[in-house]
N, C-alpha and C positions, 0 to 999 in steps of 0.2 A: 504494500500500500504506500509506504514511504517512497519507494522507487517510482511508482506511478505518479505520485504527487510531485516529485522532483521533475519528472519529464513534463508534466502539465505546466509547471512553473516555467521551465525552460522554453516551452512553446507558447507562453503567454495565454494558456488556456485556463478556464475556470477550474479550480481545484475541486475534485470530486470527493464524495464521502462513500465509503464502502463498508457499511455496518455488517454485511454478511461475512466479511473477512474475520471479524471478531467472533462471530458465531461459529465459523468453521474452525477457528483456533480452539475454541472450547470443546467442540465436538470431536476433534482429533486428539485432544490431550490424553484420554485414556489409552488410545492405541499407541501413542508415542511413549507413554509410561510403560506399557507392556513390552514394547520393542526394547527400550532402554534397560528394563529389568532383565529381559532375556539375554541381551548382550553382556550386561554386568554379571549375571549369573554364570554365563559361559566363561567369561574372562577370569572372574574371581574364584568362583567355586571350583570349577573344573581345572583350570590351568594353574592358578596360584595356590589354592588351598589344598587340592588333592594331589597335584603333580609337581608342585614347586618345592623349593628347599624349605623344610619345616623351620629351620633356624632363623629364617628371614621374616617369619610371620610375627606380628604383634597380636597376641591372643585377645587383648581388649578390643583392638580395632576389628579383628575378625568377628568377634561376638557382636559388636555394635553394628557392623555392616550386615551381618546375618539377620539380626532382628529387624533392621530397616527393610531388607529385601523381603523377608517373610511377611512383614506387615503390609508391604506394597502388594505382594502377590495375593494375599488374603483379601485385601480391599478390592483389587481388580477382579478377582474371581467372583466376588459378591456383586460388583457393579455390572459385569457382563452377564451374570446369571439373571439379575434383576431386569436387565435390558433385553433379555432373551436373545443373546448373541452367542450361539453355541461354540463356534470355532475359537473366538478369542477367549471365551470362558474355559474351554478345554486347555488352551495354551497356558493360561494363568493357573489353572488347577495343577497342570503337570509341573510347572515351575515350583508351585507351593509344595507338591509332593516330594520333588527332588530336594528341596530345602529341608523339609521335614525329615526325610531319610538321612540327610547329612547331620542333623542336630546331635546325634550321639557322639560325633567326632569332635565336637567343641571342647569337652573336658580333656580329650586326648591331646588336642592341640595345645591347650593351656598347660597340661603336664609336661609335654615335650618341649615347650618353649620356656620352661622354668629356668631362670638364670642360674639356679643352684645345681642344675643338671651337669654332671661332669663326665669326662670321657669314660670312666669306669662304669657309670650308669648306662651310658649309651652302649657300651660293650655288653653289659648284662641284658639290655633290651634286645640287642641284636642276637645274642645267644638264645634268648627265649623265642624270638620270632623264627629262627632257623631250625628249632627243634620240633 
């Protein structure tokens, strides 16, 4: 809209108003949130939290971001269900389920990121995992 108004000004035309643009922005917001949540979930949850170096994670940050993502997924699933939009609802519910399934790993991340964890502890953990 700003770009159109700039062009109208440059051409000495009357500046138009486009109230529908604001309505469209409001209407597309839940879909944008869903897309951003999906991308964030894939980048954070899968790549960094599950496959990345555990020692580089901040457990407080992971937990805070997890709660925010879960809350957004829950809100979007309810919104799309209420709007009777099955495909976006299924996507939001899948993200919510994936996050719910990841929840038991939060205490493990917290324990493994403990600054008091020493090499001998990691060796003991490695031995337990390999047996």
